[in-house]
C-alpha positions in Angstrom: 29.2 25.5 -59.2 30.7 22.0 -59.3 34.3 22.3 -61.2 34.0 19.2 -64.0 37.7 18.0 -64.7 38.4 17.6 -68.2 40.7 13.5 -69.3 43.8 14.5 -69.1 43.6 13.2 -73.1 40.8 15.9 -74.5 41.4 18.5 -76.7 39.7 21.8 -76.7 38.8 23.7 -79.9 40.6 26.0 -81.2 39.5 29.5 -80.0 37.7 32.0 -82.2 38.9 35.0 -83.6 36.5 37.1 -81.1 37.9 35.0 -77.6 41.5 35.8 -79.4 40.7 39.3 -79.9 38.6 39.2 -76.0 42.0 37.7 -74.6 43.8 41.2 -75.7 41.2 43.6 -74.7 38.4 41.9 -72.9 39.4 43.3 -69.8 37.6 45.7 -67.9 38.6 49.3 -68.7 40.5 48.5 -71.6 38.3 49.3 -74.4 38.0 52.4 -72.7 41.8 53.6 -72.3 41.9 52.6 -75.9 39.4 55.3 -76.8 41.2 57.2 -74.9 44.2 57.2 -77.0 42.6 57.3 -79.9 42.7 61.2 -79.2 46.9 60.8 -79.3 49.9 60.8 -76.4 48.7 60.6 -73.0 50.7 60.4 -69.8 49.3 58.0 -66.6 48.1 60.6 -64.9 46.2 61.9 -67.7 45.0 58.2 -69.0 43.9 58.2 -64.4 41.9 61.7 -64.3 40.1 60.6 -67.8 38.9 57.5 -66.7 37.2 58.0 -63.2 37.0 55.0 -61.2 40.3 53.5 -62.5 42.1 52.4 -59.4 46.1 53.4 -60.7 47.5 49.9 -59.7 45.0 48.3 -62.4 45.7 51.4 -65.3 49.4 49.5 -64.5 48.2 46.1 -64.8 46.3 47.1 -68.1 49.1 48.7 -70.4 51.0 46.5 -69.4 49.2 43.6 -70.6 48.6 45.9 -74.2 52.1 47.1 -74.7 52.5 42.6 -74.2 49.7 42.9 -76.8 51.2 45.1 -79.0 48.2 47.4 -79.2 50.3 50.5 -76.9 54.2 51.5 -77.1 55.7 53.4 -74.4 58.1 56.2 -74.7 59.8 57.9 -71.9 59.2 61.4 -72.1 61.3 62.0 -68.1 64.4 60.0 -67.1 64.5 60.5 -63.7 61.6 59.6 -62.5 60.9 57.4 -65.3 58.1 58.0 -66.5 56.1 57.3 -69.5 53.5 57.9 -72.2 51.4 56.2 -73.9 50.3 55.8 -77.4 48.9 53.4 -80.2 50.2 51.0 -82.3 49.3 50.8 -85.9 47.7 47.9 -84.2 45.5 49.5 -81.8 44.4 52.3 -84.2 42.9 49.6 -85.8 40.3 49.5 -83.1 39.1 52.7 -83.5 36.2 51.4 -86.1 35.1 48.5 -83.7 35.2 50.9 -80.8 32.6 53.4 -82.6 30.5 50.0 -83.3 30.5 49.4 -80.2 29.9 53.0 -78.7 26.5 53.3 -81.6 25.2 50.5 -80.3 25.5 51.3 -77.0 23.9 54.8 -77.3 21.1 53.4 -79.4 20.2 51.5 -76.2 20.8 54.5 -73.8 18.4 57.7 -74.1 21.1 60.2 -72.1 23.2 59.3 -75.5 23.4 60.8 -78.4 24.7 59.1 -82.0 27.1 59.7 -83.1 27.0 61.8 -86.5 28.3 63.2 -89.0 30.5 66.2 -88.6 28.5 68.0 -92.0 25.0 68.2 -92.3 24.3 66.4 -88.2 22.9 63.3 -89.5 23.2 60.0 -87.1 25.5 58.3 -89.0 24.4 54.6 -90.1 27.1 51.7 -90.3 27.4 49.0 -93.1 28.5 45.7 -94.4 30.5 46.2 -96.9 31.7 44.0 -99.2 35.4 45.1 -101.0 35.7 42.6 -103.6 31.6 42.5 -104.9 31.9 46.1 -104.2 28.6 46.0 -102.7 26.8 46.9 -99.5 25.3 43.8 -97.6 22.0 44.6 -96.1 21.2 42.8 -93.0 23.2 40.3 -93.4 22.3 36.9 -92.0 24.2 34.7 -90.2 24.5 32.5 -92.9 25.2 35.2 -95.3 28.6 35.9 -93.0 32.0 34.1 -92.8 34.1 34.2 -90.6 37.4 33.0 -91.9 
């Protein structure tokens, strides 16, 4: 594929909200690490063991990036040698709902995976768009019905 050079006075469009989010958590393995940390703080070795196929150098890079973006915080549990425990920040915990939606989407398209179920009755749960101002659920919103500010 041939690359085209932009003129020096060209301006790029501002990044979308989705592009900004993917800059923070869009790398391979990153969302799996966030999902693993939803269960609570973990050490490097625990994160490595819970993600088969993840190389230690890649884990280290992803954790540093997540820290830089304020998604993960690290706290030492040993000074000599220095060892860290990783936990989600408040911003990192905000990813729980998007991860559930993504997991439900993946489960719905994979025969071997079961959908998330309600703990009390066992029924598969459904996601809904909800407007807190109007206090109404929005059924199957069309693209023109939604605005991403």
